[in-house]
C-alpha positions, 0 to 999 in steps of 0.5 A: 658681611656684619651687622650694620648700625641703623643710620640715625639723623638722616634728612627728610625728603631727600630724593634717591633715584637709583637710575642716576647719581643724585644731587640734594640741597647742600642745606639738607643737613642743617638742623630745624631752626638754623636757617640760612646762617647754617646753610651759609656756614655749611657751604663755607666749611664743607668736604672738598676733593683735590687731586691728591686728597679728600678733606672731610669736614663736618660743620659744626662752628660751636663744637657741640658734637663730640668724638666726631667720626667718618663711617665707611663699610670698606675693606681698605688695606693697612698702609703697609699693604696688609689687609685691614680689620673689618668693619674697619675702625671709624676715623676720628675727625679733629676739631678745627675752626668752623668744625671737624676735619680729617684728611685722607690721601688718594694714593693707594686708595683702590676707590672711584666712589666712596659712601660714607657718613659722620658719626658723633656723640653730644654731651649731656645724654647719660643713656649713651656709652660714656655719658654721650648718645651717638647718632649717624648722619650724611655729610651736611656740606656734600649734596650728594646722596645715596640709599642702600643698606651696606653703606653711608647716605653721603657719597663722593665721586673720586677721579676716574669715576664715570656713571654708566653710559646707559644711564641716558640711554632710550629704554623700552617701555616696561610694564609690571604685573603681580604673580602670586606663588606659593609661600615659604612656610617658616617651618620649610625654611627659617629653622626658627631664625627671626629676621635680623639674625643678620650676616648682612643687615639687609632686611628693609624689603623682606619683612615676612611677605611670604609669612603673612598669614591669611585666614585659613593658611599662609598667603601667597607670595606676591612677585613683581614681574616686569615686561617690555610693554609690547610683548606682555603676552608674548613667550619670553625668556625669564630672569629671577633676581634675588633680593628683587625689590632692592635690586629694582629700587637701588640697583636699577636692574629693570632699568638696565634691562630696559636700556640694554634691550632698547640698544639691541643689547639684550633680547626681549626678557622678563625680570621677576623681582623675587622678594626675600622671605627671612633672607639671612636664613634662607639665603644662607645655603638653606636646602629648603628654600632651594627646594622651595625656589625650585619646585614651587617658585620657579614653576608657579612664574612659568605656569603664569607667565609664557616662558621660554627656555630655563631661567637666569637667577640673579642674586647680590651678596648672600642672594648670590650665595643662594643662587649658586647653592640652589643650581648646585643642588638641583643641577639644570633648573637655571641656565645662567647665574649673575653672582654679585659680591657673593657671600661665598665665605672661607676660613681663610678670608672671613673668619670675623663673619664666624659669629654669623648663626648660619655660618657652619651650614654656609661654609659646608656648602662652600667646602662641598664646592671646592671638594667636588672633582666635576660640577653638577651642572654647567650653567653659564656663570658671571661674578662681579664685586668691588675692589674694596669690599671684604668679599672680594678675596672669596669672589676671586677664589670663587671665579677661579674654582668654578673656572677650574671646574670647567664652567664658563665664568665671566667676571668684572670688577669696579673700584667701589664697596659692596654696595648697590650702586657698585652692582649697578655698574657691573650690569654692564657688561656682565649682564648682556655677556651672561644672557648671550652665554645663557640662551645662545638661541636668543641672539 
């Protein structure tokens, strides 16, 4: 995925919870000091959804804003059915009494939910382009908020969208502990890359946790591990998650495991939330990272935790690519791979990503997968992606390729984009199916 602009102007104090789709006060988008009058104007002039169209509305009675646009991160087809450019150009709202408006027909829109923001300029700021300063902000009249690096902070449920039923189910009580593993030294895996040389723009949780220097050397990497409360000391199978802290916070991975377990759909297992270190380099098919993961991180987790069998490795986006790469180059390490919207870039579909600094290395690995006659190992694999994201093309191709190589591949899609909510919603059915295939002895 390409670099994303940093959202500006989001309302402070908005509560976001990956375990449920959250509503907040509709007045949260009003500027400080506007009070009840602004709230009333917002409630009277707001985004609405009908059976045949979305009417986006940005309240601005005095038309103080300029060049108001709708910002979204989707790969929507052009009206004639051809694939759109990526990222697609923002859509301009038109001035109308009360603010700005844009109408989107629902016909042909392969979405059940939409994440978006507004972006606008305000005249009188010469430091901005064309004398204007642009900001991004949530839809003031839409109370639905979501958090994530690949999308806007507002979202709409379109006709047909349903939350996963497990969000309301009972869950196993889970407790966490911290396990320290040897850090990946920058010289071992980052190849001089700095945080921010991104193909995906999700650096918020990585920082440089593994690169923080303590006196006398590199500080170990702390990994949060969640266990069923009643099985902390028991020998259990282990699931390791790339982008672990965000997958937990935004993708509700641990909540899903607790709900599936309580429903009898998963065995008791542990989940290790592996934080990334310089993810846009190390996750981009970096051999040094794969070696560190297999030879240092996994053994350290297994030594600290009573573990049964080979682990499952999960990852979204670039983290999915890194998971496949690690097992491919260290065959037999993992019993299963959960690959969600993996960045399996191909020249045919993803030439717009060719400016990514690690493009050649990433593409070299993908070419390797397509060139071999036999796979180096046969883990159980589950792939899932959104129907309106750019990675859908390369994910569909990768699923077919792995099946062609004789691997057992489960697949699922959701009518969504490249978002943590999409990946949360893909956990059912993919995670229970993958666990059953990878750990049949646990059934």
